[in-house]
C-alpha positions as CSV (number, residue, x, y, z in Angstrom):
1,M,-29.9,-2.8,85.2
2,Y,-26.9,-4.7,84.2
3,K,-27.5,-7.6,81.9
4,P,-24.8,-10.2,81.2
5,L,-23.5,-10.9,77.7
6,W,-24.5,-14.2,76.1
7,T,-21.5,-16.4,75.3
8,G,-23.4,-19.2,73.6
9,E,-24.4,-21.2,76.7
10,V,-27.5,-23.4,76.8
11,L,-29.8,-23.2,79.7
12,S,-31.6,-26.5,80.4
13,G,-31.9,-29.4,82.9
14,K,-30.7,-29.0,86.4
15,E,-29.4,-25.5,85.8
16,L,-32.8,-24.3,84.5
17,A,-34.6,-26.1,87.4
18,A,-32.4,-24.5,90.0
19,F,-33.9,-21.0,89.4
20,D,-37.1,-22.1,91.1
21,S,-35.1,-21.8,94.3
22,D,-33.8,-18.3,93.4
23,E,-35.5,-15.7,95.6
24,R,-34.8,-13.0,93.0
25,F,-36.6,-15.0,90.3
26,A,-39.5,-15.8,92.6
27,R,-39.9,-12.2,93.6
28,F,-39.9,-11.1,90.0
29,I,-42.5,-13.7,89.0
30,F,-45.0,-12.9,91.8
31,T,-44.6,-9.2,91.3
32,R,-45.1,-9.6,87.6
33,A,-48.3,-11.5,88.4
34,G,-49.5,-8.7,90.7
35,L,-49.0,-10.7,93.9
36,E,-47.3,-9.7,97.1
37,F,-44.1,-11.7,97.8
38,L,-45.3,-12.8,101.2
39,E,-44.6,-16.4,102.1
40,G,-47.6,-18.2,103.7
41,E,-50.0,-15.2,103.6
42,P,-53.4,-15.8,101.9
43,Q,-54.1,-13.3,99.1
44,V,-56.3,-12.9,96.0
45,W,-54.8,-13.2,92.6
46,R,-56.8,-11.1,90.1
47,L,-56.2,-12.7,86.8
48,A,-58.4,-11.2,84.0
49,D,-62.0,-12.1,85.1
50,E,-60.8,-14.6,87.7
51,Q,-60.1,-14.1,91.4
52,L,-57.9,-17.0,92.7
53,D,-57.3,-17.5,96.4
54,T,-53.5,-17.9,96.4
55,V,-50.7,-18.5,98.9
56,V,-47.0,-18.0,98.0
57,E,-45.1,-21.0,99.4
58,R,-41.5,-22.3,99.5
59,G,-41.5,-26.1,99.4
60,A,-39.3,-28.4,101.5
61,D,-37.1,-28.7,98.4
62,G,-36.5,-24.9,98.5
63,R,-38.5,-24.2,95.3
64,W,-41.0,-21.3,95.2
65,R,-44.5,-21.9,94.0
66,A,-48.1,-20.8,94.3
67,L,-50.9,-22.7,96.1
68,L,-54.2,-22.1,94.3
69,A,-57.6,-22.8,95.7
70,G,-59.3,-25.6,93.7
71,H,-56.0,-27.1,92.5
72,E,-54.4,-29.9,94.3
73,A,-50.9,-29.5,92.7
74,P,-49.0,-26.3,93.4
75,A,-48.2,-24.0,90.4
76,P,-44.5,-23.7,89.6
77,L,-43.1,-20.3,88.8
78,A,-43.2,-20.8,85.0
79,V,-46.9,-21.5,85.2
80,V,-47.5,-18.4,87.3
81,Y,-45.5,-16.3,84.8
82,A,-47.3,-17.7,81.7
83,A,-50.7,-16.9,83.3
84,A,-49.5,-13.4,84.1
85,V,-48.5,-12.8,80.5
86,S,-51.5,-14.4,78.8
87,G,-54.2,-13.4,81.3
88,E,-55.4,-17.0,81.7
89,F,-54.3,-19.8,84.0
90,S,-53.3,-23.0,82.3
91,W,-50.9,-25.9,83.2
92,L,-48.0,-26.1,80.7
93,G,-47.0,-29.1,78.7
94,T,-43.5,-30.5,78.8
95,G,-42.6,-28.7,75.5
96,T,-43.8,-25.2,76.5
97,F,-42.8,-25.2,80.1
98,P,-39.1,-24.6,79.6
99,R,-39.8,-22.0,77.0
100,W,-41.9,-19.9,79.3
101,K,-39.3,-20.3,82.1
102,R,-36.5,-19.1,79.9
103,R,-38.6,-16.2,78.7
104,A,-39.3,-15.2,82.4
105,L,-35.5,-15.4,83.1
106,L,-34.8,-13.1,80.2
107,E,-37.4,-10.6,81.2
108,A,-36.1,-10.7,84.8
109,G,-32.6,-9.9,83.5
110,L,-31.1,-12.9,85.3
111,I,-29.7,-14.5,82.2
112,A,-28.0,-13.2,79.0
113,I,-30.0,-12.5,75.8
114,P,-28.8,-14.5,72.8
115,D,-27.4,-12.4,70.0
116,V,-30.2,-13.2,67.6
117,A,-32.5,-10.8,65.8
118,L,-35.2,-11.0,63.1
119,A,-35.4,-8.9,60.0
120,D,-36.8,-5.4,60.2
121,L,-40.5,-5.1,59.2
122,P,-41.5,-2.5,56.6
123,D,-42.6,0.8,58.0
124,A,-46.2,0.2,56.9
125,A,-46.6,-2.9,59.0
126,G,-49.6,-2.6,61.5
127,E,-49.4,-2.8,65.2
128,P,-50.7,-6.4,65.6
129,T,-48.1,-7.5,63.0
130,R,-45.3,-5.7,64.9
131,T,-46.4,-7.1,68.3
132,L,-46.4,-10.6,66.8
133,W,-43.0,-10.2,65.2
134,E,-41.4,-9.0,68.4
135,S,-42.9,-11.9,70.2
136,N,-41.6,-14.3,67.5
137,E,-38.1,-12.8,68.0
138,L,-38.4,-13.4,71.7
139,L,-39.5,-17.0,71.0
140,V,-36.5,-17.6,68.7
141,R,-34.1,-16.3,71.4
142,V,-35.8,-18.6,73.9
143,R,-35.4,-21.6,71.7
144,V,-31.7,-20.7,71.1
145,L,-31.2,-20.7,74.8
146,G,-32.6,-24.2,74.8
147,G,-30.0,-25.4,72.4
148,E,-31.9,-25.0,69.1
149,R,-30.6,-23.1,66.1
150,A,-32.1,-19.7,65.2
151,R,-32.7,-21.0,61.6
152,D,-34.6,-24.0,62.7
153,A,-38.2,-24.2,61.5
154,I,-40.7,-23.7,64.4
155,P,-44.3,-24.4,65.1
156,L,-46.4,-21.2,65.4
157,S,-49.8,-22.5,66.4
158,R,-52.4,-19.9,66.9
159,P,-53.5,-21.0,70.4
160,F,-49.8,-20.8,71.6
161,L,-49.2,-17.5,69.9
162,C,-52.4,-16.0,71.4
163,R,-51.0,-16.8,74.9
164,W,-47.4,-15.9,74.1
165,T,-48.3,-12.5,72.7
166,A,-51.4,-11.8,74.7
167,L,-53.1,-10.8,71.4
168,S,-56.6,-11.7,70.5
169,E,-57.3,-14.6,68.2
170,R,-58.2,-12.2,65.4
171,G,-55.1,-10.1,66.0
172,T,-52.9,-13.2,65.9
173,R,-54.5,-14.4,62.7
174,T,-54.1,-11.0,61.0
175,G,-50.5,-10.7,62.1
176,M,-49.6,-14.2,60.8
177,E,-51.4,-13.6,57.5
178,T,-49.5,-10.3,57.0
179,L,-46.1,-11.9,57.9
180,E,-46.7,-14.7,55.4
181,R,-47.8,-12.3,52.7
182,L,-44.7,-10.2,53.2
183,E,-42.6,-13.5,53.2
184,F,-41.2,-12.9,56.7
185,V,-42.6,-16.4,57.6
186,W,-43.2,-19.3,55.3
187,R,-44.5,-22.9,55.6
188,V,-41.8,-25.5,55.4
189,G,-43.7,-28.7,56.5
190,S,-45.6,-30.2,59.4
191,Y,-45.3,-32.7,62.2
192,T,-47.6,-34.4,64.7
193,K,-46.8,-34.3,68.4
194,T,-47.0,-37.5,70.3
195,G,-50.6,-38.0,71.2
196,G,-51.5,-35.0,69.0
197,R,-54.8,-34.9,67.2
198,R,-53.6,-33.0,64.1
199,P,-50.4,-32.0,62.5
200,L,-48.8,-28.7,63.4
201,T,-47.4,-26.4,60.6
202,L,-43.7,-25.7,60.8
203,W,-42.6,-22.2,59.8
204,G,-39.4,-20.7,58.5
205,I,-38.7,-17.2,59.9
206,K,-36.7,-14.4,58.4
207,L,-33.6,-13.5,60.4
208,A,-31.9,-10.1,60.3
209,A,-28.8,-11.6,58.7
210,E,-31.0,-12.5,55.7
211,G,-31.7,-8.9,55.0
212,S,-35.1,-7.3,54.2
Protein backbone atom coordinates (compact mmCIF):
# COMPACT_ATOMS: atom_id res chain seq x y z
CA MET A 1 0.00 0.00 0.00
CA TYR A 2 1.26 3.46 -0.88
CA LYS A 3 2.22 5.60 2.10
CA PRO A 4 2.89 9.32 1.69
CA LEU A 5 6.25 10.86 2.61
CA TRP A 6 6.30 13.06 5.68
CA THR A 7 7.28 16.64 4.95
CA GLY A 8 7.26 17.98 8.50
CA GLU A 9 3.57 18.78 8.82
CA VAL A 10 1.83 18.73 12.20
CA LEU A 11 -1.55 17.03 12.54
CA SER A 12 -3.77 18.62 15.16
CA GLY A 13 -6.93 20.60 15.74
CA LYS A 14 -9.61 20.63 13.06
CA GLU A 15 -7.48 18.66 10.61
CA LEU A 16 -7.11 15.81 13.11
CA ALA A 17 -10.78 15.96 14.10
CA ALA A 18 -11.89 15.78 10.47
CA PHE A 19 -10.75 12.16 10.18
CA ASP A 20 -13.69 11.06 12.33
CA SER A 21 -15.83 11.70 9.25
CA ASP A 22 -13.51 9.76 6.91
CA GLU A 23 -15.13 6.46 5.94
CA ARG A 24 -11.73 4.86 5.21
CA PHE A 25 -10.56 5.64 8.73
CA ALA A 26 -13.79 4.44 10.32
CA ARG A 27 -13.71 1.20 8.35
CA PHE A 28 -10.12 0.57 9.44
CA ILE A 29 -10.94 1.25 13.12
CA PHE A 30 -13.96 -1.02 13.30
CA THR A 31 -12.24 -3.78 11.35
CA ARG A 32 -9.20 -3.48 13.67
CA ALA A 33 -11.60 -3.93 16.59
CA GLY A 34 -13.11 -7.05 15.06
CA LEU A 35 -16.43 -5.38 14.29
CA GLU A 36 -18.42 -5.33 11.06
CA PHE A 37 -18.61 -1.96 9.34
CA LEU A 38 -22.39 -2.04 9.25
CA GLU A 39 -24.12 1.19 10.20
CA GLY A 40 -27.06 0.79 12.56
CA GLU A 41 -26.81 -3.00 12.90
CA PRO A 42 -26.57 -4.41 16.47
CA GLN A 43 -23.51 -6.62 17.01
CA VAL A 44 -21.41 -7.96 19.86
CA TRP A 45 -17.92 -6.58 20.40
CA ARG A 46 -15.75 -9.30 21.94
CA LEU A 47 -13.03 -7.47 23.80
CA ALA A 48 -10.82 -9.75 25.89
CA ASP A 49 -13.19 -11.15 28.53
CA GLU A 50 -15.96 -8.66 27.77
CA GLN A 51 -18.85 -8.86 25.34
CA LEU A 52 -20.23 -5.42 24.57
CA ASP A 53 -23.47 -4.87 22.67
CA THR A 54 -22.42 -2.35 20.04
CA VAL A 55 -23.89 -0.36 17.17
CA VAL A 56 -21.75 1.45 14.58
CA GLU A 57 -23.28 4.86 13.99
CA ARG A 58 -22.64 7.98 11.95
CA GLY A 59 -23.79 11.05 13.86
CA ALA A 60 -25.65 14.02 12.47
CA ASP A 61 -22.28 15.83 12.31
CA GLY A 62 -20.94 13.12 9.98
CA ARG A 63 -18.58 11.58 12.54
CA TRP A 64 -18.39 7.82 12.95
CA ARG A 65 -18.61 6.36 16.45
CA ALA A 66 -19.74 3.33 18.45
CA LEU A 67 -22.81 3.13 20.66
CA LEU A 68 -22.09 0.77 23.57
CA ALA A 69 -24.66 -0.74 25.89
CA GLY A 70 -24.29 0.69 29.38
CA HIS A 71 -22.62 3.90 28.20
CA GLU A 72 -24.63 7.05 27.62
CA ALA A 73 -21.94 8.76 25.55
CA PRO A 74 -20.92 7.29 22.17
CA ALA A 75 -17.31 6.12 21.85
CA PRO A 76 -15.22 8.10 19.33
CA LEU A 77 -13.02 6.24 16.88
CA ALA A 78 -9.83 6.83 18.88
CA VAL A 79 -11.40 5.25 21.96
CA VAL A 80 -12.48 2.20 19.94
CA TYR A 81 -8.97 1.89 18.52
CA ALA A 82 -7.25 2.18 21.92
CA ALA A 83 -9.51 -0.54 23.27
CA ALA A 84 -8.74 -2.79 20.31
CA VAL A 85 -4.98 -2.41 20.85
CA SER A 86 -4.96 -2.69 24.64
CA GLY A 87 -7.73 -5.25 25.06
CA GLU A 88 -9.64 -3.10 27.55
CA PHE A 89 -12.23 -0.38 27.13
CA SER A 90 -11.42 2.95 28.75
CA TRP A 91 -12.28 6.58 28.06
CA LEU A 92 -9.23 8.60 27.03
CA GLY A 93 -7.98 11.79 28.66
CA THR A 94 -7.37 14.98 26.73
CA GLY A 95 -3.63 14.30 26.60
CA THR A 96 -3.77 10.69 25.40
CA PHE A 97 -6.74 10.98 23.01
CA PRO A 98 -4.89 12.71 20.14
CA ARG A 99 -1.90 10.37 20.54
CA TRP A 100 -4.05 7.29 20.06
CA LYS A 101 -5.78 8.91 17.11
CA ARG A 102 -2.52 9.80 15.37
CA ARG A 103 -1.28 6.28 15.99
CA ALA A 104 -4.43 4.85 14.40
CA LEU A 105 -3.97 7.07 11.36
CA LEU A 106 -0.35 5.90 11.01
CA GLU A 107 -1.37 2.25 11.22
CA ALA A 108 -4.17 2.84 8.72
CA GLY A 109 -1.64 4.31 6.28
CA LEU A 110 -3.67 7.50 5.89
CA ILE A 111 -0.91 9.88 6.98
CA ALA A 112 2.83 10.01 6.51
CA ILE A 113 5.27 8.53 9.05
CA PRO A 114 7.73 11.06 10.53
CA ASP A 115 11.35 10.35 9.67
CA VAL A 116 12.31 9.55 13.25
CA ALA A 117 13.98 6.39 14.54
CA LEU A 118 15.35 5.19 17.87
CA ALA A 119 18.79 3.66 18.33
CA ASP A 120 19.20 -0.05 17.57
CA LEU A 121 19.05 -2.35 20.58
CA PRO A 122 21.83 -4.87 21.28
CA ASP A 123 21.23 -8.31 19.75
CA ALA A 124 20.90 -9.83 23.22
CA ALA A 125 17.87 -7.70 24.16
CA GLY A 126 14.87 -9.85 25.11
CA GLU A 127 11.46 -9.88 23.44
CA PRO A 128 9.61 -7.71 26.00
CA THR A 129 12.38 -5.10 25.74
CA ARG A 130 12.19 -5.08 21.94
CA THR A 131 8.39 -4.85 21.97
CA LEU A 132 8.55 -1.93 24.38
CA TRP A 133 11.29 -0.19 22.38
CA GLU A 134 9.32 -0.48 19.13
CA SER A 135 6.28 0.94 20.90
CA ASN A 136 8.38 3.79 22.27
CA GLU A 137 9.56 4.57 18.76
CA LEU A 138 5.95 4.69 17.62
CA LEU A 139 5.12 6.98 20.54
CA VAL A 140 7.94 9.38 19.63
CA ARG A 141 6.71 9.51 16.03
CA VAL A 142 3.16 10.19 17.21
CA ARG A 143 4.39 13.01 19.43
CA VAL A 144 6.37 14.53 16.54
CA LEU A 145 3.17 14.47 14.48
CA GLY A 146 1.63 16.54 17.25
CA GLY A 147 4.31 19.22 17.00
CA GLU A 148 6.72 18.03 19.68
CA ARG A 149 10.42 17.42 19.13
CA ALA A 150 11.85 13.90 18.95
CA ARG A 151 14.42 14.81 21.62
CA ASP A 152 11.85 16.11 24.11
CA ALA A 153 11.68 14.23 27.41
CA ILE A 154 8.49 12.18 27.68
CA PRO A 155 6.46 10.58 30.47
CA LEU A 156 6.49 6.79 30.23
CA SER A 157 4.13 5.77 32.99
CA ARG A 158 3.66 2.04 33.42
CA PRO A 159 -0.18 2.09 33.18
CA PHE A 160 -0.01 3.98 29.87
CA LEU A 161 2.75 1.73 28.48
CA CYS A 162 0.83 -1.41 29.40
CA ARG A 163 -2.05 -0.21 27.24
CA TRP A 164 0.12 1.25 24.46
CA THR A 165 2.18 -1.93 24.06
CA ALA A 166 -0.42 -4.51 25.17
CA LEU A 167 2.32 -5.98 27.38
CA SER A 168 1.68 -7.28 30.87
CA GLU A 169 2.60 -5.13 33.85
CA ARG A 170 5.53 -7.46 34.51
CA GLY A 171 6.73 -7.36 30.90
CA THR A 172 6.51 -3.57 30.86
CA ARG A 173 8.44 -3.26 34.10
CA THR A 174 11.14 -5.69 32.90
CA GLY A 175 11.46 -3.87 29.58
CA MET A 176 11.82 -0.45 31.19
CA GLU A 177 14.37 -1.73 33.72
CA THR A 178 16.43 -3.23 30.90
CA LEU A 179 16.25 -0.09 28.77
CA GLU A 180 17.34 2.02 31.72
CA ARG A 181 20.20 -0.35 32.54
CA LEU A 182 21.38 -0.21 28.92
CA GLU A 183 21.07 3.61 29.04
CA PHE A 184 18.60 3.70 26.18
CA VAL A 185 16.24 5.63 28.46
CA TRP A 186 17.16 7.82 31.44
CA ARG A 187 15.36 9.91 34.04
CA VAL A 188 15.53 13.64 33.45
CA GLY A 189 12.97 15.03 35.89
CA SER A 190 9.29 14.89 36.78
CA TYR A 191 6.08 16.87 36.53
CA THR A 192 2.61 16.72 38.00
CA LYS A 193 -0.42 16.86 35.74
CA THR A 194 -3.23 19.24 36.61
CA GLY A 195 -5.29 17.42 39.20
CA GLY A 196 -2.70 14.62 39.32
CA ARG A 197 -2.10 12.73 42.54
CA ARG A 198 1.62 12.16 42.11
CA PRO A 199 4.46 13.33 39.88
CA LEU A 200 5.19 11.53 36.61
CA THR A 201 8.78 10.69 35.72
CA LEU A 202 10.12 12.29 32.55
CA TRP A 203 12.46 10.19 30.44
CA GLY A 204 15.08 10.92 27.84
CA ILE A 205 15.13 8.42 24.99
CA LYS A 206 18.02 7.41 22.73
CA LEU A 207 17.56 8.35 19.08
CA ALA A 208 19.25 6.61 16.16
CA ALA A 209 21.23 9.77 15.40
CA GLU A 210 22.92 9.43 18.78
CA GLY A 211 24.43 6.12 17.84
CA SER A 212 24.57 2.97 19.93
